[in-house]
C-alpha positions in Angstrom: 9.3 19.3 2.0 6.2 17.1 2.2 5.8 13.9 0.3 2.6 12.7 -1.2 1.0 9.7 0.4 -2.1 9.1 -1.8 -4.6 6.3 -1.5 -6.8 5.6 -4.5 -9.5 3.3 -5.7 -8.5 1.3 -8.8 -10.5 3.5 -11.1 -9.1 6.8 -9.6 -5.6 5.4 -9.8 -6.0 4.5 -13.5 -7.5 7.9 -14.2 -4.7 9.7 -12.3 -2.0 8.0 -14.3 -3.8 7.9 -17.7 -1.3 8.2 -20.4 1.7 7.7 -18.1 3.8 4.7 -19.1 6.3 4.8 -16.2 6.3 6.6 -12.9 8.6 9.5 -12.2 11.8 8.6 -10.3 10.6 10.5 -7.2 7.5 8.3 -7.0 6.5 4.8 -6.2 3.3 2.8 -6.6 1.9 -0.1 -4.6 -0.8 -1.7 -6.7 -3.2 -4.2 -5.0 -5.5 -6.3 -7.1 -7.9 -9.1 -6.4 -6.7 -12.5 -7.7 -8.6 -13.6 -10.8 -10.3 -10.2 -11.2 -11.3 -9.4 -14.8 -11.8 -5.7 -14.1 -8.7 -4.8 -12.2 -5.1 -4.9 -13.5 -1.7 -3.6 -12.5 -1.3 -0.3 -14.4 2.5 -0.4 -14.2 4.7 -3.5 -14.7 7.0 -4.4 -11.9 10.0 -2.1 -11.6 12.2 -0.9 -8.8 9.6 1.7 -8.0 6.5 -0.5 -8.4 5.2 -3.2 -6.1 2.3 -5.3 -7.5 0.4 -7.5 -5.1 -2.6 -9.8 -5.5 -4.7 -10.8 -2.5 -8.3 -10.7 -1.4 -9.8 -8.1 0.9 -10.4 -10.5 3.8 -9.2 -10.7 7.4 -9.2 -14.5 7.7 -9.4 -17.5 5.6 -12.8 -18.7 6.8 -14.4 -18.0 3.5 -11.5 -19.0 1.2 -9.6 -16.5 -0.9 -6.0 -15.4 -1.0 -4.9 -13.9 2.3 -2.3 -11.2 2.8 0.5 -13.1 4.5 3.7 -12.4 6.4 5.8 -12.8 3.3 3.8 -10.1 1.5 4.1 -7.9 4.6 7.9 -8.3 4.5 7.9 -7.3 0.8 5.8 -4.2 1.6 7.9 -3.1 4.6 11.1 -3.6 2.6 9.7 -1.7 -0.4 8.5 1.2 1.8 11.8 1.4 3.7 13.8 1.5 0.5 11.7 4.3 -0.9 10.8 6.2 2.2 12.0 9.5 0.6 9.6 9.2 -2.3 6.0 10.0 -3.1 3.7 7.0 -2.6 0.6 6.2 -4.6 -1.3 3.2 -3.3 -4.5 1.6 -4.7 -6.8 -1.3 -4.3 -10.3 -1.9 -5.7 -12.1 0.7 -3.6 -9.3 2.5 -1.9 -10.8 1.9 1.5 -9.4 -1.3 3.1 -6.3 -3.0 1.8 -4.6 0.2 0.5 -5.8 2.2 3.5 -4.0 -0.3 5.8 -0.7 0.3 3.9 -1.2 4.1 3.9 -2.0 4.1 7.6 1.2 2.1 8.3 3.4 4.5 6.2 1.8 7.6 7.8 2.3 6.5 11.4 5.6 4.6 11.2 7.7 6.0 8.4 9.4 9.3 9.1 8.4 12.2 6.9 6.0 15.0 6.4 3.2 13.4 4.4 0.6 15.1 2.3 -2.5 13.0 2.2 -5.1 13.3 -0.5 -7.8 15.2 1.2 -10.8 13.1 0.1 -9.3 9.9 1.3 -7.5 10.0 4.7 -9.9 8.1 6.9 -8.3 4.9 8.2 -11.4 3.5 9.9 -11.9 0.8 7.2 -8.2 -0.3 7.0 -7.9 -4.1 6.7 -6.8 -5.3 10.1 -4.9 -8.3 8.8 -2.8 -6.2 6.4 -2.1 -3.5 9.0 -1.3 -5.9 11.8 1.0 -8.0 9.6 2.9 -4.9 8.6 3.3 -3.9 12.2 4.5 -7.5 13.1 7.2 -7.3 10.4 8.2 -3.8 11.2 8.5 -4.4 15.0 10.7 -7.5 14.3 13.0 -5.3 12.1 13.0 -2.3 14.4 12.3 -3.6 18.0 13.6 -0.4 19.6 11.0 1.8 17.8 8.2 0.7 20.1 10.2 1.3 23.3 10.2 5.0 22.9 
């Protein structure tokens, strides 16, 4: 049975879950918002099946902003590993960089048959810092994975 691995923009995520107060038990959400944004918000409050993160869509700190760091990466990897048998719904502002990096990581490194949303499965814009940080944490936890 395939599991959904859907990446959304903020607006599409809010539209998709309009009227939904809590996620079904077979689903999880990773919500990424920009710190201090007045137009984005976390649709679901933190729960066991919800991970809310706030960081900017930047690869380095040269221009300021809140960077995705190794602690955030560890939280994401732990969350994904605990819920690997569930449907994943991931969003950021545009659904093209931060969230794509997390979806790319899940798709390539977490076992499962994944159903991607057809209009949003191009990983070319995935945030490199987010993706590489996830790989760093994952490879430290599962060093034999990369020896295959």
